[in-house]
Each structure stands twice: as structure tokens, then as C-alpha cells.
N, C-alpha and C positions, 0 to 999 in steps of 0.2 A: 561783275568782278572777274578778272582773269587769274588773279593770283590768290594764294592763301594768306600771304603777308600783305602789308598795307601799301600795295601799288595798285591804284585804280586806273581804268582806261579813261581818264579825264585829263585835259591839259592842265599843267601846273601841279600835277600830283606828285612830282618828284624833281629834285634839282638835277641839272645835267652834270658836267664834268666837275669832280672835286680833286683835290691834290692827294687824296687818300688812295694808295695803290691797292688794286684788287688782285693783280697778278704780277709777280716779279720773276722774270726769267734771267738766269745767269749762266753764261758760258756753255750753252747747249751745243752738243756735238752728236751728230747722228750719222751712222755709216750703214752701207749695204754691202754684204759679202756676196759677190757674184763670181761666176766661172772666169770672167775677165779680170778679176781683182777687186779691190775694195773701192767702193764709190764713197767719197767724202761729201755727203750731201749737205750737211749743216756743220759749219766750222766755227764754233765759239760765238753763238748768237746770244746777245743780252739785251733785254728791253723791259720796260715797265708799262703796264696798263692801269690807268687810274679809273676809279669808280665813275660810271656814266660816260666814259670817254669813247669817241669814235675814232679808232686807229686804223688808218689805211696802210696796207703792206703791199708794195708794188715791186715789180721787176719782171724781166722776160722769163719765158718758160725755161725751167731748169735752174732757176736762181735759188731754189730751196724754200720758197714761200710756203707751199702746202706741207712739205715734209716737216718744216719747223713746227707748224701749228698742230699737225697730226701727231707729232712726237709728244706734244704736251699732254695729250690724253692717251698716249700709247696705242694709237690707232694704226700705226704702221705695222706691216707683217713682220713678225719676229720668230724665226729667221725668215728672210735674209737680213732684215733690218736689225740694228742694234743701237740703242742710245748709250754712248760710251762715256759721256760726262755731262755735268750740268745739274742745275736745280730749277724747279718751277714752283715757286711758293704761292699757294692759293688758299685762302682761309686758314692761314697759319700752319699749313702742312705742305710738304713737298710732293707734288703730283707724280714725280718720277720715281719716288721710293715707296709710294703707297702700295698696299696689297691690292690684288685684283678686286676683292669685295669692296674695299674702301673706294677705289676708283669708279666702280660701277655706280656708286651712290652720287658721284660727282657728274659723270657723263649723263647728259640728258636731264639731270636734276639742277645742279648749280651752274653747269657750263653746257650750253646748247651748241650743236654743230649743224650748219646748213651746207650740205655737200654740193659739189658742182653739177652733178647729173642726177636729178631726182628719179629718173627711170631706173637707174642701177642701184639707187639708195633705198627706194621704197620697195617693199616686198610685193611682187606682182600677184601673189595668191591670197593676200589678206586685204580685207576692206580698209578704206581710209579710216573709218571709225575705230577699227581694231588697233591700227597703228598709231593713232593719236591718243587713244585711251590708255595704251599700255604704260607709257611713262607716268601717267597720272595715277594709275593703280600702284606701280612699283614705288615711286618716290613720294607720292602724296597720300597713299593709302586709301584712295577713293573707292567706293563701290562701283560695280559695272554701270549702274544707272547714273550715278553722279559723274563718273568719267565720261559717259556718253553725252550728258548735257554740257559738260565743260568742253568736250571735243567740238560739239556743234557751235558753241560760243566762239571757240578759237577759229573755226573755219569762217564764221561771219566776220570776225575781226580782220582777217587777212583778205577779205573781199571776195569770198566765194558765195555766190547766191544759193538759195535753197539748201542751207547748211544741213539740216536734219536729213534731207533726202540724200545728199552727197555722202553722208557717213556710210551708206550702204554700197557706194560705188567702189570700183577697183582702179588702180593707178592708170591702166591702159585706156580707161574711159574718159580721161581728162587730157586737156591740151598741156603742152610743156609749161606754159605760164601758170596754169592752175596747179600742176604737180609741184612747181616750185613754191607756190603759196602754201601747199600742204606741208612741205618740208619746213617752212618758216613756222607754221602752226605747231608742228612737232617740237621744233627747237624752243618755242616760247611756252610750251605746255606747263612747265613747272616754274615759270617765272624765274629764269636763271639770272645770275649776277653777270654772266658773260655769254655773249653769242659769238661764235666764230663762223664767218661766212666765207666759204672757199669758192671764189669766182662764181657766185650764185646766178649771175645773169648772162654768162658767156654764151650759152646755147640758145638764148631767147632773142626775139627781134627787138628793135630799138624801142618801140612803144611799150612792150611788156617789161623790158629792162627798166624803163623810167618808172613804171607802176610798182615794180618790186622794190626799187630803191626808195620810193616814197613811203611804202609800207614800213620798211625797216627803220627809216628815219623817224616816222611818226611814232612807231612803237617804242623806239629808243627814247624819244622825248617824253613820252607819257609814262613809261615804266622805269626810266633811269637805268636801263641795262647797258653795260659797256659792250661795245661791238668791235671786233677785229674783222676788217673787210679785206680779203685777199684778192688782188687783181693785177693784171698786166696793163691795165688802162689807167693812165694818170688822169685822163679826162673825167673818169667816173668819180675818183676820190676828191677831185677839186671842189666839188659842190657838197660833199657829205662828211668829210673827215675833219677832226680837230687837229690831228697830228699825222705825219706820214713817215713810214720807215721804208727806205729803199734797199733792196737786197740784190746782190750780185755774187755769183760763185759761192753760194752757201754762207755768205757773210752780210752783215749790215754795213753799207758804205755811207749812208747819210740818214739822218733822223732830224726832223724839224717840224715846227707848226706848218700848217698848210700855207699860210701867207709867206712865211720865210722860205719854204722850199720852192714855191713857184715864183716868188719875187727875187730871191737871192740864192739860187742853187749853187752849191759849192763844189760838189764832186763832178768830175768830168763825165761820169756815167749818167748822173741825173741830168746834167746839161744836155747830153746826147738824147736822152729820152724826151725831154721837153722840146728840143729842136726838131724831133721827128713827128711831133703832133701838129695837125692842122690847126690854125688859129684864125679867128675872125678879124683880128687886128693886123694880120699880116697876109692879106689877100694878094695873090700873084707871086708870092715868094715860094721858091722850090723848098720842099721839105728835105731836111738832112738825114742821112742814115749813119748808123754807127758801123764803121768798118770792121771786118774780121768776124770771128765766131766766139761764142761763150767758151770759157775754159773747160777742159776735160776734168771732170771731178774724179776720174780714176787717178790722175797724176796732177794734183793742184800745183800751180806755179809756186816757186819758193818765196816770191815777194808778193806784191799786190796782184790780185787775181785779174784786175782790169788792165794791168800794164801792157800786155801785147796789143791792146786796141786803143790805148790812150794817146791823144795828141801831145800830152804834156810830160810824157814819161822821161824820167831821169835815171841814172844808174841805181840810186837807192831803192827805186820802185821795184826793181827786179831782184833785189836782195833781201828786203825786209818787209814784213806785212805791217802796214800802218794800223795803229789802234784807233778806235773811235774816240775822237777828241772833241771836247766842247770848244767852239770857236766864238760863240756868243750865247747868251742865256737861252737854253733850250734847243740850241742848234749844234748837232754833232756831225762830224765828217771824218772818214778814214781815208786820208790822202796826204802824201808827202809834198804836194805842190799846192800853193795858194793860187788858184786860177785867177783871182781878181787882181791880186797885187803882182802876179807874175814872178814870184820868188818862192824858194823852197820853204816848207813849214818845218819847224824844229820839233823834235819830240822823240 
């Protein structure tokens, strides 16, 4: 058993996605106060994560993906960071208005976080056993011996051989892929309801990337944990996510199921991202690039943040920010132009 509640490591032990929300984020806004002015990093982000769901969050560097998710657990440095508005309801409580003591019980306990670079996230002077055991002692009240046994069990679960021996090792003694497995073990330690994975495979080679993805998929299916997977790679989320959120300029510009997003992308930015990906069914075709540069978050444009780069831009795009609107069941887009019909959208 990996958890204290009734989630066992056997297939079929837990249903996957349900329509019951486990996390509801509304109008989240995060800023950074710098010597050069205010950086509007997250600008009114709203989304829902359902129990057991695998949600992909995609967008290029600087789109606000990581800041959004780190804001939920108040992991951004404050100052210079500041969460200026919004709510994040989890377990009938708002994460953004909790006391620090309340939030500490959630972090690592009910919500696990897998960081992008395990070498900077793991403590170099503490053994792996100490770092995996700590949340088990704090959140689950286990003794040192019990936590050590559970830690070895977790290392075995994430594919690290000689688990009991590895508990005595230090982070620098492991490869990058092994360190990332340790980060997953720490995130899973208390059997959280939600795991947030912030580009956990970016620094790894392709073979190890595939192994890490399979571990997370397998554990999610067996434990029923909801996963938010942050990435700039649409190819990665195609095979693992139930639903995808596309971010640009600190905002969500499109949200849909995987099939709808890849089969019928509606926002020009999403279309641009997909057209820039190599595809097996389009051999010999040149890849397209998205012209221009991402917007300056010091001075966000008055209208749509993608307008300066958009091939479909009309006057309204430069004057008003489009709201995220449902265009078909479960498919939302923030765009004044219907790219498929070739006519303006009203709203």
C-alpha cells in the first residue's frame, strides 16, 4: 500500500476522471514588482480540474503557465511577486486566503508539486530517505521507521532499483532521470488528490522522458490522482491528457478536450503551435513558425495579447480583450474571429 486511505497500487483500484471538481480557479491575477515596472504575469486565469483528470497546460516560455500553478500554492517569491486577485477553491477552502499553517498542510500533503529541475529542488546535503520521509512524518504522522519503509516502497514504485540502499544516497549520486523519479516519489508520498508537474521532463533525454511520463500515467490510473502537467510541448500532452489549456500572455486563449483541440483548433495561436510541430502524416512539408515575439508583460496590449502576431487581426482585436467563450460543449476560445467560418465572432 502506498497510501493511508483506500487507494492501492493495483489496476482498477480507482475510477479515472469524474465530473466532480477537485480544484476551481477563478480570475487569478499575479504581478511582479520590478525596478523596470510591474510585470503582469497572470491576467485573469480561470479553470476547473476534475477529480482524476489529467489536464495539460501548454504555451511558449513566458506565457504564465508555471507562475499560475505556483501562485495556487503561494510558491512565488513575495515580494517581488503579489497575487492581486482571484480564488482557488480546493477541499471547500480558498488556497489564496489560507493562513500559512493551513497551506503547509496542503502542500506536499493533499497537493504534490514536481518541479522542473530536481537538482535545485532536492536538498544536496540531505539523503533521499530523509527528504522522502519528511512529508510522511509531517502530514501522516508516521514514525521514522515507518516513514523509512514507506520511502523505500515509494522509490520502488517509481522504478528505482535497490530502494533501501538508495535511501542512504545523496542527490548528486543519481542521474537526472533518477532524481526526477525521486521528485515524483516525494510528490506521491502522502497520496495527494492533485499533482502539479512543472515541465518535469524538459532536461531529460527522450528515452527517460518517455519513462517518466509512463510512470505518472500509470500512477494516475492506479491511484486516481488528478494531474496538471505543464509543458511547452504539445506533442507530449497529446498522448497523456484528457483536456488541454493553452496559455498566451498570461491568459487562457483556448481550452478543450485533447481530441477537439488537436482535431479542431480554434484560436490562431493554437493553430500556429500545432502547425509548428513535425507530424508523421505530413512528411516533406515545411514547418510553419509564428511570426513576431510574445507580448511584453510590463505593458500588456489593450486588446488581445496575440493581436500583434495574428494573421486574422481586425480592429476590435486591438481594442478589447476577448473573453473565454464556449463555442461547443467543453470547447472554449478567447478570440474575436471565427477562423473556420472566416467571420467575426460576436460577444
